[in-house]
N, C-alpha and C positions, 0 to 999 in steps of 0.2 A: 638573275641566277646566282646561287651561292655554291662555291667549290669548297669542300672541307676535307683536307688531307690529313690522315693519320700518320704524323711525322715519323716516329720511331718505327712504325710498320713497314713504310716504304723504305726507310734507311737501312734496316735489317735485311730487307729483301733484296736490295741492290748489293749489299755487302756479300750475301751468300750466293747470289746469281752471277756475279762477275769475278772474273780471275783477279788476283792481287794485281794491284796497280800502284806505283809510287813515282814520286818526283825524283830527280837526279840526286837530291840530297836525301833521299830514303824516307820521305813522309808517305804513308799509305793514303790512297785516294779514291779506291775503287767504289766505296760507299757514297762518296759525295758526288762522283762521277755518275753513277747510276741514278742517283736521286735528281740530279740535275736534268738527266735525260728524261726521266719520267715525267718531272713537274713541267718542263718545257712542252713536252707533247700534250699533256693534260690541258694546259693553258691555252694552246692553240686550238684543240678540239672543243673545248668547253666555253671558252670565251666568257669567263665569269664576270659579273658586276662586283662580286665581293669574293674574297678568298682568304682562307684561314689554314695555317698548319698547327695542329693541336699536338701537344706533347704531354707525356705524364708529368705530374708535379714532382717535385723533389721529396725524397723521404717516403715514409709508410703513407698509405692511403686510408680512409675509412673502412675500406674492406678488410686491410690487415687487422684492423681493431676488432672488427666483428668476428674475423676467423683467422687464427694466427698461421694456419696452414696454407692459406691464399696464395698461389703462386710460389709457394716455398721451395719447390724442387727445381725452380729454373736456375740454369747455371748463369754465372756472372757475365757481364757482357765482355767480349773479345778485346784485348788491348788494342789491336789494330783498328777496332770499331769505335772504342772510346776515344782514341787519339784524333778521330775524324769529327767529333761532335763540334768543336769550335768552327770546323770549316762548313759544317751544316748550318750553323747559325749565319755565316756570310753568304752562303747559298740562299737561304730564305729570304734574307735582306735583299740580294741581288735581284731576286725574282720578283720583288715588290709585294711579297705575301707578308700578312700578320702572323707572328707566332705568339701562340697562346698556352700558357700553363698555369695551373692553379695548385698551390699546396693542398695535399691531402686527397686529391682526385686524379683519375686517370684521363688519358687523352679521349677516350671513349665517352666519358662525361662531358667533357667540353664540347665534343661534336654533338652530343645529344642536347645539350643545353643551346647551342647556336641554331641546331636545326630547329628546335621548338620556336626559338625567336624568328627565325626565317618563315615557319609555316604561318605564324600569327601575323606576319607582315605580308603573306600572300606570295612569298617568292618560291621558285623551284630549288631543290637542293640536290647536289651530287656529292656522295661521300666516296672518298677513295681510300681503300684499306685492304690488308690482306687477312683481317680478322672478321670472321663470319659472325661473331657477336653483334656486330653493327646492323645485321640484317633485321633485327627487331625494330629498328627505327624506320624501315621502309614503309611508305605510305602513298597516297595519291600524288603528292607533288615531291616525294623524296625517293631517290634512286641510290643504290650502292654500286660502285664500280670496284669490283673485287679483282685484286691482282691473283692470276692463277699460275703463270709459270714465267721464269725469267723476269725481265723488267718491262716487257712490252704486251705480254698477253693478259688481257682482262676479261671478265664476264660482268655484264650489266644485270643488275637485279631490280626489277619493279615487282609489285605485289604478286602479279601472274607468276613471274619466274621463281619467286620464293614459294609459292604453293605448289608449284609444279616439280621442284627439286626436293622440297621436304615435306611435302603433303601437309603442310601447316600454314596458318596465316602468320604473317611476320611477328605479330605480337605474342604468338605462342612459342617462339624460339626459346624465350626465358623459361617457359613451363617444361619444355623438353630438357634443358639443362637442369631444372629443378628436380625432374624425375631421374634422368639417366646420368647425370652428373657430367663434368668436362674435366678430363684428365690434363689436359693443356693447361688449364688454370687452377687445377687442384680443387675444383668444386665437387663436394661429395655425392650430391645427388641421394638416392634411395638405394641401399645395398641390395643387390639381387635385381634390380630393375634396369634393363638395358635399353638400347634405342628402340628395338621393335615394340617391346611392352609398354614403353613410354607413349610410342605413337597410338598404340592400340587405346590406351587410357584417354589420350587427347583427342581420339575420333569420338569418344563417348562423352567427354566433358571438354569444356572450353578452356579450363585452367586448373592448375593444381589445386587452388582454394575449393573450386566446384567439386573436384575429384575427392578431396578430403571431406567435404561435406556429404557426398553421395557415396562414401567408400563401401557401405553395405551392397551397393549394385555391381561392384567391380568383381569381375570372373576372371581366372580362377580365384578361389577364396585365398589361396597362399600369397597372391599378389596383393589383394586387399589388406591382408595381415601385414605384410611387408610395409606397405604405405601407411597403415595405421600405427605400426610400431616406430616408424621413422618419420612420423609427420613433421617434428621439428627440423629435421635435416632437409626435408624437402623445402620448408618454408625459408630456411637460412640459405639454401642453395639458389632459390629464386631471387632472393634479397641480394645475394652476391653477383648474380648474373644480370640483374636489372640496371641498365644504364641510366644514369640520372640525368634529368633535364632541368634541374634547378640548382647546377654548381653555380658558385658566386664569380661568374665571369664579369669583371667589372666593365669592360667596353661593351658598346651597343653594336649592333650590326652595321650601323652607318660608318663606325669607325674602321670597319674591315674592307672598305672599298679597294678594288684592285684597279690601279691606273697604269698597268703595264710594267714592263721590266725596268729595272734600273741599270741601264746599259753600261755606264762607267764602272759601278760597282762589280758588275758581272764579268765585265772584260778584265778588270784588275785580278778577280778571282781565278778566272780561267787562265790568264797568263801566269799567275803566280803557281798554279797547280800544274802548269805545263799540258793543258788539254789542247789537243790540235783538231778535234772533231766534236 
């Protein structure tokens, strides 16, 4: 079994879910405390053979080059969170997890790439994230454990759960974003087409490409006209929303073996940060 953790997603969630915590000398610690709690629980529950924490690469990504407004409205990271990033690195090491980032790619793309490697090797995959974009990767051997509230409440998605909640196949999640857009990532979609209309189109066609090819059959005609007029935006939006499964991750799956906690490193970190529970 392969456990893939969306590092910054869980780190952010811990930071916003927990009250401010700090050491006696004033160093903020709530995000790393919450991350450790979540990760320890996951490792105990899932008992993985392989485990990776994926992080966004430094600097702009290929998506920023495709569309300069991609995620452009997001505020900068809080200083109290930035200051905990070096502690997060120590936490990941102490947990015995492999940390992976690739310049020009997001954590999602690393997770997508390692998921493909694991599927090809016949392994089960559990992806842990607060980002529903990753539901597009769900398959017969791939589940997503989505953080819902706080640092302990999660929901497990398999293919049936995705269909039940979204009325779509996992692979159609990107087509939904291509049509309706996604304000959280600043993906434009098709102006005038919202969630409901997008679902109607995807009940008639399996994908955006098929909808564009068969646009004459879409009713009402004003919706067909919008899709025809903004076809390029729909294609761009799908490209932006599609998680890559061919990112240049240099290490192979075998190098991500999880051999348990590194007790001495973990104890040193916990003592340094004055965690008592």
